[in-house]
N, C-alpha and C positions, 0 to 999 in steps of 0.2 A: 332341692326341687330347681336352687338353682344352673346346677348342672346339666338339668335337662333342659331348660331354658337358652342355655348359651351352647348348648349343641344347635337347636332349633333357630334359630336365628342366622346362624350361616348361611342352611340349609334356603330359608326365606330372602334372607338377601342377594343369593343367586338367584331364586326363581325371579327375583324382580327381577333384577341385571337380565337375564333371558328372555324375559317378554318384553323390556322397556327397549331389548334390542328388535326382538322380533316384530315387534309394531314400527317402532322406530323407523325400519331396513322397510316395511311395507313388507313385510313378510319376503325380507329377503332379497326384493327387489331392487333396490337402492346397493346392492352389489353388483351391480349389470358397470362393463368395465366402459362403454361407451353410451353417455346418454342416462343416466341411472334416474333423470325425475321424471327425461321421457318414459320410463320404464316405467316406474311408479303409475304414473296418471293412466298408463293401456294398460297395467295390472285394474287400479282401482273399474277403470269403467267396466273388464269385463266382469270384477266382482258385482257391479250395480247390475250389468247384463243379467247374471247369472241368479240374481236373487227374485223373488217375483211380487219386488214392490216397482211401483210405475214414477213417473215422475211427481206428483198429487199423492205421495201416501203416509201415512206415520210410521212407515218400518224407513222411509229413505231417510226422514228426518231425526228421525231416532237416531242411524250410524252419523248423520252428520253431528248432529246434539250431544253423541256420545265420542264422537269420532276425535270433535276438541279437544277438551282437555286431557282425556286421553291421550293423542298427539303430544301436548302443549307437557305434560310428564315424561312419555314416551322418547322424543327430540330431546326434549333439556339432558335426558340421560347418557345421550350421545355426543352431546356436547364437549367438547376438552380443549385441553390448555392451547391456546391462536389457534380455532378453529372453530368458532361461534355458529356457525351454516355446514354442519359435514355435507358433503355429498351424499352419502351413501344413507342422513335422514330425509327420508321421500313420503310419508306418511301423511306431510301438508298434503301431498301431492293426489292424495288419496280425499280428503277432505274438501278441498279446492275443485276436483273432477266432480264429486258428490253433487256438490255445491250447485256446479255448472249446469247439473241435468235434472235438476229440481223443474217442476213443470213442463219438460218435454215429454215427448209419447216415446213411448221403448217400442214402436214396432217396425216392424220389416216393411221398408229395407234398411234400416238403422243411421236412413242419414242425419237425422236429427244426433244422433250420440257421436257420428264420426266429426259432426260438426262442433259439438262440444267438447271432444277431445281436441281437435284445431284449435279453436276460441279459445282454452282456459291455456293449453300449451303458449301462444302467442301471448296470450296476458301477461303469464305466470315468464316469460324471458323477456319482455316490455317492460313491465313494470310502470304501467301509465299510474302519477299522481293520484293517490298519496300512498298508493301500494309500496314502492321502495322503501320509504318514510317508515311504513311499520317492520322492516326486516330491524333497523332499531331497537324495537322494544326486546328487553332482556330474556335472555334463554331459550325455552323452548315456545316461548309465547312470540317471538319475532321468525320463531321460524313458522311457524304455525300462521299467524295475523295475515300473514302476506296473500299466502296463497287461496286463504280465506276469501279476502276483499277481491282475487281475481275472479275465485270462483262465483263474489256475487254481481260483478260486472258483466262475466259470462250468460251467466242468466240471463240479468236485466239485456242484454244485447240480441241475447237467439229467442228469446220471449216475446221480447217487443221485433223481431221478423217474422216470425212464427206469426206474431196476431197481426200485424200487417200483411201477412198471406193470405191468411183465413178471410179477412174481411175484403182483401181485393178478388 
């Protein structure tokens, strides 16, 4: 029995590593030679656009709630010695982008989605207080937490603008 188990675990470990790589790199978008975080954000927006979910749905909320801990695990597995936030780890952009889209309409001409993309990228690069501090958290949590908060900032900002425009 022990021999059979030992043969299974290397396969299991390899499968885990491949799954972590696939998720952590944002389905491979983190391998983009130029601006991998922007490529990951765009891919996340396209994934969201392709789903049947809108900005106020249980489906989008589930994507975020499940995606965050999955990203902590997957991005954490991509960390190497001397590289606490590898460029190829872009799953954080996926979750942050989805958070930015919360409550926004997903209708033609998709201006709110374009605004969400631009807003999230600016916030993720600029990292206003305390977003930058969250990068110091250990492991995959540090990779994921700053983009989660950038997404929250983006969602609050864009929904504030949207509501103000509706009231005007």
